[in-house]
C-alpha positions in Angstrom: 151.7 80.7 37.2 150.5 79.6 40.6 150.0 81.5 43.7 153.1 81.4 46.1 150.9 81.3 49.1 148.3 78.6 48.3 149.3 77.3 44.9 145.9 78.1 43.0 146.0 79.8 39.7 146.7 83.5 39.8 144.3 86.3 39.3 145.4 89.0 36.9 144.0 91.7 39.3 146.1 90.4 42.2 149.0 88.8 40.4 151.2 87.0 41.4 148.6 85.9 44.0 145.2 84.3 43.5 143.4 86.8 45.8 143.7 89.8 48.0 143.7 87.5 51.0 146.9 85.7 49.8 148.5 89.0 49.0 147.7 90.2 52.6 149.0 87.0 54.0 152.3 87.6 52.1 152.5 91.3 53.2 151.9 90.2 56.9 154.8 87.7 56.5 157.1 90.5 55.5 156.0 92.8 58.2 156.3 90.2 60.9 159.8 89.4 59.7 159.1 85.9 58.6 160.7 86.9 55.3 164.2 88.4 55.4 166.9 89.2 53.0 170.3 87.8 54.4 173.2 90.2 54.6 176.9 89.7 55.3 177.6 93.4 55.5 179.3 94.1 58.8 177.5 97.4 59.2 174.1 95.8 59.0 175.2 93.2 61.5 176.3 95.9 64.0 173.1 97.9 63.5 171.0 94.8 64.1 173.0 94.0 67.3 172.5 97.6 68.6 168.7 97.5 67.8 168.3 94.2 69.7 170.3 95.7 72.7 168.2 98.8 72.7 164.9 96.8 72.6 166.0 94.4 75.4 164.8 95.2 78.9 167.6 96.3 81.2 167.3 94.5 84.5 169.7 96.9 86.2 167.5 99.8 85.3 165.2 101.1 88.1 161.6 101.9 87.0 
């Protein structure tokens, strides 16, 4: 089996990765949203839209 990040042989201690570094790269990709599991669930879509709307700056709001 090869490491999904760099393609080298895997290390039994860090399987399926070859090293802790590649495992950390993979984790960072998940945390940064580079990996995502698609969903067709309307509730998930509505929640995502609400989250984006809440995170977006409101130009009409006075600071």
